[in-house]
C-alpha positions as a printed NumPy array, in Angstrom:
array([[-80.744,  -3.32 , -29.171],
       [-80.487,  -5.875, -31.797],
       [-76.759,  -6.034, -32.161],
       [-76.221,  -8.336, -29.388],
       [-74.516,  -5.809, -27.12 ],
       [-75.748,  -5.328, -23.697],
       [-77.637,  -2.091, -23.28 ],
       [-75.856,  -0.923, -20.195],
       [-72.303,  -0.309, -21.403],
       [-73.076,   1.198, -24.907],
       [-71.092,  -1.347, -26.858],
       [-67.816,  -1.022, -24.825],
       [-66.69 ,  -4.023, -22.94 ],
       [-65.123,  -3.5  , -19.649],
       [-61.615,  -4.336, -20.792],
       [-61.673,  -2.204, -23.811],
       [-62.958,   0.745, -21.643],
       [-60.198,   0.293, -19.158],
       [-57.502,   0.229, -21.965],
       [-58.59 ,   3.622, -23.16 ],
       [-58.788,   4.992, -19.636],
       [-55.335,   3.66 , -18.831],
       [-53.987,   5.229, -22.011],
       [-55.591,   8.437, -21.092],
       [-54.172,   8.263, -17.587],
       [-50.642,   7.717, -19.187],
       [-51.022,  10.435, -21.556],
       [-52.292,  12.792, -18.876],
       [-49.228,  11.912, -16.725],
       [-47.007,  12.375, -19.728],
       [-48.488,  15.822, -20.365],
       [-48.288,  16.775, -16.671],
       [-44.513,  16.019, -16.711],
       [-43.947,  18.01 , -19.804],
       [-45.827,  20.911, -18.349],
       [-43.837,  20.691, -15.131],
       [-40.538,  20.707, -17.273],
       [-41.668,  23.682, -19.342],
       [-42.638,  25.557, -16.127],
       [-39.337,  24.944, -14.598],
       [-37.427,  26.012, -17.703],
       [-39.401,  29.232, -17.953],
       [-38.608,  29.886, -14.22 ],
       [-34.978,  29.476, -14.951],
       [-35.179,  31.724, -18.06 ],
       [-36.966,  34.371, -15.967],
       [-34.163,  34.136, -13.299],
       [-31.505,  34.434, -16.073],
       [-33.243,  37.477, -17.627],
       [-33.288,  39.252, -14.315],
       [-29.464,  38.612, -13.805],
       [-28.658,  39.724, -17.336],
       [-30.894,  42.925, -16.717],
       [-29.003,  43.622, -13.588],
       [-25.681,  43.235, -15.266],
       [-26.623,  45.587, -18.05 ],
       [-27.708,  48.104, -15.565],
       [-24.429,  47.908, -13.893],
       [-22.613,  48.249, -17.159],
       [-24.692,  51.242, -18.157],
       [-23.648,  52.829, -14.917],
       [-19.994,  51.99 , -15.515],
       [-20.075,  53.444, -18.955],
       [-21.809,  56.726, -17.734],
       [-19.006,  57.186, -15.115],
       [-16.37 ,  56.381, -17.614],
       [-17.881,  58.865, -20.21 ],
       [-17.811,  61.492, -17.447],
       [-14.159,  60.928, -16.89 ],
       [-13.372,  60.908, -20.588],
       [-15.262,  64.142, -20.863],
       [-13.217,  65.814, -18.12 ],
       [-10.088,  64.584, -19.59 ],
       [-10.985,  65.925, -23.074],
       [-11.778,  69.117, -21.291],
       [ -8.371,  69.379, -19.84 ],
       [ -6.756,  68.643, -23.118],
       [ -8.736,  71.509, -24.804],
       [ -7.681,  73.821, -22.01 ],
       [ -4.101,  72.767, -22.484],
       [ -4.173,  73.07 , -26.228],
       [ -5.671,  76.617, -26.095],
       [ -2.656,  77.685, -23.947],
       [  0.508,  79.267, -25.139],
       [  2.55 ,  77.031, -27.564],
       [  5.767,  78.065, -26.116],
       [  4.704,  77.018, -22.586],
       [  3.818,  73.575, -24.002],
       [  7.146,  73.438, -25.933],
       [  8.899,  74.261, -22.774],
       [  7.122,  71.482, -20.754],
       [  8.068,  69.048, -23.597],
       [ 11.64 ,  69.96 , -23.566],
       [ 11.799,  69.681, -19.713],
       [ 10.268,  66.18 , -19.857],
       [ 12.595,  65.135, -22.7  ],
       [ 15.606,  66.235, -20.719],
       [ 14.325,  64.345, -17.586],
       [ 13.86 ,  61.174, -19.537],
       [ 17.404,  61.645, -21.077],
       [ 18.966,  62.003, -17.658],
       [ 17.185,  59.058, -16.159],
       [ 18.242,  56.785, -19.013],
       [ 21.744,  58.126, -18.795],
       [ 21.841,  57.54 , -14.997],
       [ 20.555,  53.894, -15.569],
       [ 23.174,  53.178, -18.319],
       [ 25.974,  54.75 , -16.052],
       [ 25.015,  52.56 , -13.063],
       [ 25.419,  49.384, -15.128]])
């Protein structure tokens, strides 16, 4: 080997090789820390997604039950509107008279 370097270490001195090895170790540790942080973040995201899916499922059930209640109420209104108009007018007059007497009674007590 005519360059003056010993043939056993292929041109690397012991101190130069250890510098590269230390840098590799430092970079490996840095990469390990970053991977660990990403792993914990992805686990937290997964947990949050599960919670959000559960909440959406509960909201879906609530909306279904509310839709059923609203449908039943609309059916009752249709039944009421198909009935006799004089019967509806009579109910409205009785309700108005009731409200009038309640207001009159409240004013009279003051």
